[in-house]
N, C-alpha and C positions, 0 to 999 in steps of 0.2 A: 410618567407619561409616555407613551410610545411616540417615536420620531415620525413626524409625518411624511418625511421624504422617504423612510424606510417602509412605511405602511403601503404607500403607493410604488414602491420599488424604483425610484428616480433619484438622480444626483441632485445637489443641493444647487447646482447651476442650472437645472432642467428648464427648458422654454415652456411657455404656457401650452404649446400644441403637444409636447412630450407628456406634460401633466395630465392634460385632457385625454390622451390617448391610453394612458395607463390606468385611468378612472374608467374609462368605458369598458376596458378589458376586464377588469376587476368586478365591475357593477354587474356585467353579464354573468359572472361565475357566482357571485355571492349574493345577489340580491334575494331576499326570501320568497319573492313570487316566483322565482327561478329555480331556486335550490332549496328544497324542503328540510333540508338538514337543520335542526334547530340551532346548532352551533354557529352558523353562518349569520345569524341576526347580529350579534355582537361584532363580528367581523366587518360586516356591512356597514355598521354605525361608525366605526373607526375608519374606513375607506371614504365615507361621506364626509365626515368632519375633517379628515386630511385634505379632500379635494376642496372643500369649501374654503379652507385656509389658505391654500397654496395657488388657487385659481384667482384669488383677489389681490391685486397688487398692494393695497394698503395692509390688509390683514398678514400678507406673507411677509412684509417688511417687519411688521411688529413682532411676529413670530420668530425671524430670523435675528431680530435684537433681544429676544428673549423675553419681550413682553407677552400680555394676554390679548390674543387677537378677537376674544369674545367680549371685551369689556365694554365695548359700545354696539355690540351687534347681537342678534338672536341666534339660536342654534338652528341646524338645517333640519327640514323634515320633508322627505321624499317618498313619493309613491312610484310604481313601475311606470305610469303614463308620464310623469316628470323626468323621469331618466330618459324615456325615448325622446322627449321634446328637448332636452338638454343634448343630446345624439345630433337630431335632425332638425331642430328648430320649429318653431311655430307652435300652435294648439293641435291638440289630438283631432284627427279626421274622424268625421262621423260615419259610424257604420249603418245607422238606420234601423229600423224596427224589424225584428224577427217573425217569422212567420209561425202561427199557431199549428200549420200543417206540417208533420213531419212524418217521414217513413217510418213503418213498422218493423219490429223485430222479426227473424225467423223462428220457426217453432220446429220441435222435433217429437216424433212419435215412433216407438218400437213396435215391430210386427213380428210374430212368430211364425214360420212356416216349416212345414215336414219336409223331408228329404225329396219326396216326389215332386211337391209344389216348388222347390228350389231348383229342380231339373227342368221340369217342363213349363215352369211359369204359373201363374194363378191371378185371377182377379178379385180384389178384396173391397168390401165395403167397411170403411173405417168412421167411427164415432168420435169427432175431435171438437175440443172446446177452445176457442180462441176468440180474441177481439174482433168485432165486425162495426161496421159503421153503424151509429146510432139512428134508427130509421124514424124517430120522433123529431129530431133535429136536423137530419141529413148530415150530421158530421159538424156542424159549425157551433155546436154547443149552447145555442141559445134556445130560450123557451118562447113559445107563442109567436113564432115567425119573427122575432125581434133579430137585431143584428148587434155585433160589438160596436161600442162607442169610443170614439176618439179619446185617448187619454188626456184629462184635463191638466196634468202635471208637465207631462213632456211634448204636449200638443202632436202626437203621432210620430214623434220621432223615434220614439223607443230607448231614448238616452237623455239623460241630463248633463249639462256641462257646469263646471266649477273653476272660477278664476282664484288662483293663488299667487302669493309672492314667494319668490326664493331668491337665493344669492345670484341666480343667473337671470334675474328678472321676472316679469309677469308671465305665468304658465296657465294654460287652460287645458283641463283634463275632461274626457267624457266617460261617464259610467251608465250601465244598464239603468232605465228607470226604476225604482223601487216599487211605485204604484202599479204599474202595468208588466212588471217583470221582463221589459224589454220588447213586448209585443206591440207597443204603440196604441194599443186599444185594450178595453176592459169589457168583459161580460157581465152586464149589470143584472141581468136577469137569465141565470143558467137553466139549462134544461134539467128538467126533474128526472129524467130518465137516465143520462149519462153524468149529471153534475157538471156540464160544461166541459167534458173531456172530448166530446165528438165520438165515443166509441162504447161499447157494451161488451160483456162477455155472453157468447152463445154457444150452444152445441149443435152441431150440423154433421151430416153424413157426406162423406165424399168417397169416391170410387177410386182405386189405385191399380194399375197393371204391373205386376211384378214379372219381370222377364225371366226366361228360364236361364239358369247358371248362376244365380246370384248364391251369395254366401254370407256368413255372419260378417257383420261390419259394413257391407254394402249400403249406400245410401241412395234412395231415388229421390231427386228433386221435383217439386210441385210447386211451380213459379205463382206467385200471388195468391198462394193458399195459407199463408202464415197470418201474423198478428196485423190487424189494421193499424196505422200509426195514429198518435193524437191529433186531434183536429180533423179526423176522416182521411189521414194521409195515407199514401199507398202501402198495400199490405206487403209485408216480407214473405218469404219462401217458406214452405213445409217440407221438410226431410223426413223421410220414412226409412228408418234404419232397420236391416233385417237381421233376425236372430234365427238360425236354423236349429232346430231340434234334432237330437241324436236319433238314428234308426236302430232298430232292434238288433239286425244282424249284419247290415252294410256300413262299412266305414269309408268316408269321403277323404281323398288326398288330392287336392287340386281338381282337375277334370277327371280323374280316375276314381274308381270305387273298388273296395277290396271285401271279400268274404272268406271266411275260414269254415272248412268242413273235414271231417274225419271219416276214413273208411277203413274197414278190418284189412288186415294184412293179406288175407287170402285173395280178397278182390284187386288190392293193388298187385298182387303177383299174376293173378289170371287176366286181370282187365276188366272194365265194367263202365256201365253208363250211369251217372247220377244226376240228379234234378235239383237246381239251385235255384234260390229266389233272386230276382232281379226287379229293377223298377219297371220292366216290360212284362212282367209276369214270370212263370216259372221257365227255366230254359235248361236242356240237357247238356251235361258235360261229359265228354268221352274221355275216360281214364285207360290209357294203353297198358298193356301186360308189363310187369316189372316197374311199375311207377314207385318212385323214390319218395319218402316222406320230406315234406317241405318243398317240393317242387311246385309250380304254378301253371295254371292255365290261362290264358287271355281270351275274353270273349270281346271280340271287337265291337265298338260302338254301342257297347251297353252301360258307358259310364255317365257322367253328368253332361248336359248340354254347355258348349262353350259360350261363355257371356259374351267374349270379344272375339269374333271369328265365327266359323261355320263347323258343323258336325259336333260329335260327341267324343268323350274319353272312353276307355275302356274298363270292363269289369275284370279284376284280377280275382282269379279262384285260387286260394292256398289251400292245398290238401294235405292233412296230416294222416299217416298211416298208423293205425292203432295196432300195437302188439298185445297179446293177451297177457295179463299180469298172473294169471293162474290156469294151471293144466291139471286135468284130472288124469289118471292112470292111462287111460286109453289114448287121450289126446297126446301125452308125452311120447307114447309109444310111437305114434304116427309120426311125430316130428322126429324122433330118433332114426326112423325107417327113412324119412325124406331126406335128412342130412346124409344118411349112408348112401342112399341113391345118388346123391348130388356131390358125393366125394369130400364132404365138408367134416372136419374132425373138430374135436373140443378147443383146440388151440389154434385154429386156423384164423390168422390175423393178417392183414395186408397194411403196411405202413405206407401212407402216401407223401409225397414231397410236398414243400410249401406251395399253398395255392391251392391245393387239391383237397377234396372232402375226406377228412380224417374219420374213419370209421371201421369197424371189423367187418369184412366181406363175409365171414361165415354165417350162414342162416341160422345154425343151430345155436351159435354162440349169441346171436341177438335174442333168440327166443330164451335162451337160457338165462342171459341177464336180466330180461324183463320177468322172467318167472322168479328169480330170487330177490327181486326188489321188495 
């Protein structure tokens, strides 16, 4: 058998106050109502048994002399309310009946938008199904205009009290009334539409304004448009979560948009004007002579609307210069003549220092490499 003094962690000459203090600390830690670990139940029984013996002068004396302290007394039987009474004294305070009307839960609906709608904003009509107040009973859950009746068991208090005897004397505990579940009243004649819950499921249409600049993951909060609570309680909020669909040619990166286009090497060398697709319609892009593959052109204020702040991002046009992979005899001869005119030889290579773009500068060399791929 475990030593009661060791169980409570006190010395054999500990005072009653020291024993009581040690018990309070351990009870808070190991009571099953506080600690869900299944292994604590046996520990708590040992703690309770030790306290029962050591807190009673007669039992403690019998125990110290090696006798059986339970020979003339019954075992202990505590609930969490009993422990609190032992800590603070007196009976449990009355909590009173709880209300049937409770706040409703929030609801979530996901909405897909295309890139243009995400940029400029859009107004959508959404069909949502949520709990709404029962129109037949007005939310009180009673049929035929009746009202909840006072519980005959708890007399409307919502709780029942029980007096028990323990080693510390007479203890009064309070628990929710099992007959009315703590409401203090019962619905004898529940509404046939909502079965006494005060709410029913209903589909309705609401309009939501989606602002420009939203992106996937953004949520729009519609206050009071969520689930109505039990008993006709206030509704929660409805959250509209945005899912942005991918665009065929435009790629979003924050507030900027990106598009990739390809042009022939002759146009890159001579310069040209191309047309690209934007959210504002087709726009012209001027390519300067000698344009290099991989360079970009910025079209100001043609990106996404800024959700927070003013203005728009930019459209970044990425231009790739296409080099022909096959040349016929006449085209190859023209290329050789061009290389000769430019003074470029077959081995004309320029080595760049770190940080510079590493590439062959010879025009013919680049064409030759592409031709031989």
